[in-house]
VOGU-3710 file (C-alpha; in Angstrom, 3 decimals, decimal comma):
1> vfrgaissff> -21,041/12,287/3,641  -24,355/10,223/2,841  -21,831/7,423/5,483  -21,448/9,753/7,444  -25,166/9,646/8,309  -25,727/6,541/8,405  -23,267/6,149/10,288  -25,421/8,293/12,574  -28,098/6,822/12,573  -27,192/3,299/13,484
11> gylgfdavcc> -25,682/5,132/16,202  -29,360/6,742/17,361  -30,755/3,185/16,920  -32,752/1,992/20,028  -34,715/4,979/20,705  -37,751/2,745/18,974  -37,509/0,204/21,971  -37,286/3,043/24,719  -40,549/3,988/23,732  -41,592/0,398/23,613
21> vageainaer> -41,015/-0,676/26,679  -42,813/3,262/28,160  -45,645/0,888/29,688  -43,661/-0,524/32,309  -42,962/4,023/33,271  -44,026/5,393/36,190  -45,479/7,979/34,823  -44,297/8,425/30,396  -45,570/11,204/29,319  -43,912/13,244/31,694
31> nlplsimitl> -40,553/10,843/32,363  -40,877/9,683/28,416  -39,624/12,361/26,796  -37,337/13,577/29,549  -35,322/11,196/29,724  -35,393/10,829/25,859  -34,444/14,021/25,737  -31,841/14,203/28,071  -30,093/10,757/26,772  -30,114/12,254/23,051
41> givtslyvta> -28,482/15,378/24,683  -25,912/13,212/26,221  -25,435/10,424/23,128  -24,112/13,641/20,590  -22,353/15,602/23,061  -20,118/12,394/23,778  -20,400/11,679/19,947  -18,634/15,145/18,782  -16,314/15,079/21,248  -15,544/11,817/20,265
51> aialvgmqhy> -15,509/12,850/16,453  -13,158/16,038/17,937  -10,747/14,105/19,799  -10,366/11,769/16,386  -9,606/14,073/14,061  -7,065/15,472/16,791  -5,072/12,563/16,873  -5,740/11,743/13,507  -6,217/13,592/9,770  -9,516/12,957/8,238
61> neistesgfp> -8,169/10,801/5,353  -6,959/8,782/7,049  -8,835/7,741/10,189  -9,812/4,006/9,426  -12,907/2,836/8,432  -13,643/-0,308/10,258  -11,733/0,714/13,660  -10,712/4,496/13,929  -9,296/5,243/17,324  -7,544/1,886/18,117
71> eafkangvew> -5,714/2,803/14,511  -5,370/6,061/15,260  -3,883/5,019/19,133  -1,436/2,526/16,900  -0,654/6,043/14,277  0,130/8,455/17,551  2,605/5,453/19,635  -0,395/4,625/22,637  -0,254/1,087/22,399  -1,801/-0,021/25,497
81> aaqltaagev> -4,314/2,722/24,424  -5,484/1,020/21,493  -5,640/-2,063/23,189  -8,146/-1,001/25,449  -9,953/1,115/22,872  -9,928/-2,137/20,419  -11,613/-4,024/22,785  -13,694/-1,896/23,733  -15,440/-1,988/20,532  -15,288/-6,421/20,444
91> ltlpvvvlis> -17,009/-5,753/24,021  -19,165/-3,620/23,109  -21,286/-6,082/20,517  -22,457/-8,810/22,437  -23,957/-6,225/24,344  -26,026/-4,322/21,915  -27,409/-7,843/20,592  -28,504/-8,734/24,320  -30,171/-5,488/24,600  -31,776/-6,490/21,483
101> vliqprlqya> -32,947/-9,795/22,511  -34,075/-8,780/25,975  -36,433/-6,447/24,249  -37,943/-8,749/22,081  -40,645/-9,987/24,044  -42,159/-6,500/25,150  -41,891/-5,504/21,920  -44,084/-8,158/20,411  -46,292/-7,736/23,505  -47,230/-4,228/21,241
111> cak> -47,142/-5,074/18,380  -49,484/-7,986/19,833  -52,084/-5,560/21,142
//
């Protein structure tokens, strides 16, 4: 349970950065809470759908902690999907770093104020 809570926390990481760039939004008082709630709803439903799909492919005791979807696809004999999801995991990591780098100047500006 604790490990799942930690994973869920990092899944929602980044919404604090959205608040830092809110100064550039049009009508931020109305649009920012609305957009955060809509995004949280979409992300939560995608996480739940992915968890249901993963548990549907493999028993929860057999799910790999390092690479869940690729290993589950391999166990079910769908090699192309395993390769596709593994490539998606590798390509997603640099995007997260790039977004963090792009948000840093605005975050530092907000802290300097």
